[in-house]
C-alpha positions as CSV (number, residue, x, y, z in Angstrom):
1,M,24.5,32.8,44.3
2,R,24.9,31.8,47.8
3,K,25.5,28.3,49.5
4,L,22.9,26.4,51.7
5,T,25.6,25.1,54.4
6,Y,24.1,22.2,56.9
7,F,26.5,23.3,60.0
8,V,25.4,20.2,62.0
9,A,26.3,18.5,65.5
10,A,25.9,15.3,65.8
11,S,26.9,12.0,67.7
12,I,29.2,9.2,66.3
13,D,26.4,7.5,65.2
14,G,24.1,10.4,63.6
15,F,22.2,11.8,65.6
16,I,22.0,15.7,66.5
17,G,20.1,15.1,69.3
18,D,17.6,12.7,72.0
19,E,13.7,12.0,70.4
20,S,13.5,15.7,71.0
21,G,16.2,17.3,69.6
22,E,17.5,18.1,73.1
23,A,21.8,18.3,72.8
24,A,22.6,19.7,76.1
25,F,24.9,16.9,76.1
26,F,27.0,18.0,73.3
27,T,28.6,21.2,75.1
28,R,31.0,19.6,77.5
29,F,33.2,19.7,74.6
30,V,33.4,23.0,73.7
31,D,37.1,23.4,74.6
32,Q,39.2,25.9,74.6
33,E,40.7,24.8,71.3
34,Y,37.6,23.5,69.8
35,L,36.5,27.2,70.9
36,D,39.2,29.0,69.1
37,F,37.9,26.9,66.3
38,L,34.7,28.4,66.3
39,R,35.6,31.7,67.2
40,E,38.0,31.9,64.5
41,E,36.4,30.6,61.7
42,Y,31.9,30.1,62.2
43,P,31.2,32.9,65.2
44,E,28.2,33.7,63.5
45,T,26.6,30.0,64.8
46,L,26.5,30.4,68.0
47,P,23.9,31.2,69.5
48,T,23.7,35.3,70.5
49,H,23.3,34.6,74.5
50,G,26.5,32.3,74.0
51,Q,28.6,35.4,72.0
52,R,27.7,38.2,74.1
53,A,28.9,35.2,77.8
54,L,32.3,34.3,75.9
55,G,32.7,38.2,74.9
56,L,32.3,38.0,71.2
57,E,29.4,39.8,70.1
58,E,32.1,41.7,68.6
59,L,33.0,39.4,65.7
60,P,31.8,40.3,63.1
61,N,30.4,37.5,60.8
62,V,32.7,35.3,59.1
63,R,29.9,32.8,56.6
64,F,26.8,33.3,57.3
65,D,24.8,36.3,57.1
66,T,21.2,34.4,57.3
67,V,19.9,30.9,59.5
68,I,16.7,28.9,58.7
69,Q,15.9,26.5,61.5
70,G,13.1,24.0,62.1
71,R,9.8,24.7,64.6
72,A,11.4,22.1,66.7
73,S,15.0,23.3,67.5
74,Y,13.0,27.9,67.8
75,E,11.4,26.2,71.0
76,L,14.9,25.4,72.6
77,A,15.4,28.7,72.8
78,L,12.0,30.0,73.4
79,R,11.5,27.4,76.3
80,E,14.5,29.8,77.8
81,G,12.3,33.3,76.9
82,V,14.6,33.1,74.2
83,T,12.7,35.0,71.2
84,S,15.8,36.2,68.8
85,P,18.3,33.3,69.1
86,Y,20.8,34.8,66.5
87,A,20.3,38.1,66.5
88,Q,23.8,38.2,64.5
89,L,22.0,37.2,61.2
90,R,18.7,37.3,60.0
91,Q,17.0,34.6,61.0
92,L,13.7,32.4,59.2
93,V,11.9,29.4,61.0
94,A,9.9,27.3,59.0
95,S,6.7,25.8,60.9
96,R,3.0,25.3,59.7
97,T,1.9,25.5,62.9
98,L,3.6,28.6,64.7
99,G,1.6,31.5,63.3
100,E,2.6,34.1,64.5
101,S,6.5,35.6,64.8
102,P,7.2,35.6,68.4
103,D,9.7,38.6,67.0
104,P,9.7,40.9,64.8
105,A,13.6,40.1,63.9
106,V,12.2,36.4,63.3
107,E,10.5,35.8,59.4
108,I,7.8,32.3,59.7
109,V,7.8,30.5,56.8
110,S,4.9,28.3,56.2
111,A,4.8,27.7,53.0
112,D,7.0,26.2,50.1
113,V,9.9,26.8,52.4
114,V,11.8,24.9,49.2
115,G,10.8,28.4,47.5
116,R,12.0,30.5,50.4
117,V,15.1,29.1,50.2
118,R,15.8,29.4,46.4
119,E,15.2,32.9,46.8
120,L,17.8,33.6,49.6
121,K,20.0,31.8,47.7
122,A,19.8,34.1,44.5
123,E,20.1,36.8,46.8
124,D,23.4,38.7,47.1
125,G,25.5,38.0,50.1
126,L,27.1,35.4,52.7
127,D,26.1,31.9,52.6
128,I,22.8,30.2,54.6
129,Y,23.3,28.5,57.5
130,L,20.7,25.8,58.2
131,C,20.9,25.1,61.8
132,G,19.1,21.9,61.9
133,G,16.4,20.2,62.7
134,S,15.9,16.5,61.5
135,R,12.7,17.1,58.7
136,L,13.6,20.6,58.1
137,A,16.6,19.5,56.7
138,G,15.3,16.4,55.0
139,A,12.7,19.0,53.2
140,L,15.9,21.2,51.9
141,R,17.7,18.1,51.1
142,A,17.9,19.5,47.7
143,E,18.8,22.2,48.7
144,I,22.1,21.2,50.8
145,D,25.5,22.8,48.5
146,E,27.8,22.0,51.6
147,L,27.8,19.9,54.7
148,V,29.5,21.0,58.0
149,V,29.6,17.7,60.4
150,K,30.9,18.3,63.8
151,S,31.0,14.5,65.3
152,Y,31.0,14.1,69.1
153,P,32.6,10.7,70.7
154,V,29.5,9.5,71.8
155,L,27.1,7.3,70.7
156,L,23.4,7.6,71.7
157,G,22.0,4.5,69.9
158,S,18.4,6.6,69.4
159,G,17.5,9.8,69.2
160,M,16.2,13.0,66.3
161,P,18.9,12.3,63.1
162,M,20.9,14.4,61.0
163,L,18.0,14.2,58.7
164,T,14.4,12.6,57.6
165,A,13.8,12.1,54.4
166,E,13.2,9.0,51.9
167,F,16.4,7.0,50.9
168,R,18.1,9.1,48.0
169,L,22.1,7.7,47.5
170,E,23.2,11.5,46.9
171,E,27.2,11.8,46.9
172,F,28.8,15.0,48.5
173,A,32.9,15.0,48.4
174,L,35.4,15.7,51.2
175,A,36.1,19.5,50.6
176,G,38.1,19.7,54.8
177,F,38.7,17.8,57.6
178,R,40.1,18.8,61.2
179,S,40.4,17.1,64.6
180,F,40.7,18.4,67.9
181,T,41.9,16.6,70.8
182,N,39.3,16.6,73.0
183,G,37.4,13.9,70.0
184,V,35.6,16.1,67.9
185,V,35.9,15.4,64.3
186,V,34.2,18.4,61.5
187,R,34.5,17.3,58.2
188,T,33.2,19.5,55.7
189,Y,31.4,18.4,52.5
190,G,30.5,19.8,49.2
191,R,27.7,18.1,46.9
192,E,29.4,15.9,44.0
193,E,28.8,17.5,41.0
194,R,28.6,14.1,38.7
195,S,25.8,11.7,39.4
196,I,25.8,8.6,41.0
197,R,26.3,7.0,37.9
198,G,29.3,8.4,37.0
199,T,28.1,10.6,33.5
200,S,29.1,14.1,33.5
């Protein structure tokens, strides 16, 4: 069974953008060292237009072959006239209000997003990239197998949190850590199998 990985950029205080989800201010940290890391380990997570601008569109997918994102995240691309932001991946957008897909390469999931993700996880292939946003991550919380948190060295104070959901303690185990000279820290966590009460 393939994993659902929440691969997300966030401020030190855990916000993925301003109240609308806009996070262009993070891009100033994409220097050569950090870009080399993304190119080698997560090239498919760069939007198609970004890959093209960097000359990376010929790189094969390394970790993911499918992406799912929420309506607000998708609309950031739509506002720029981009209807297929991750053309290198199978694309799904979770939305109850978007209606018909503006692009034949994008599947709209209007109901039972958890069930749809479970179907995807049962298929063969590479893992599934959960792109955001906050409400979708909250809805899929129990299905998230791995967190890859790219922490940028800024404080926002308020904005869109990494995950919007009711309070519930869940444990993840640190599986990887990497720091960069630009101040970015990438932490990888896997879902902890044991219960929070310590029983197995």
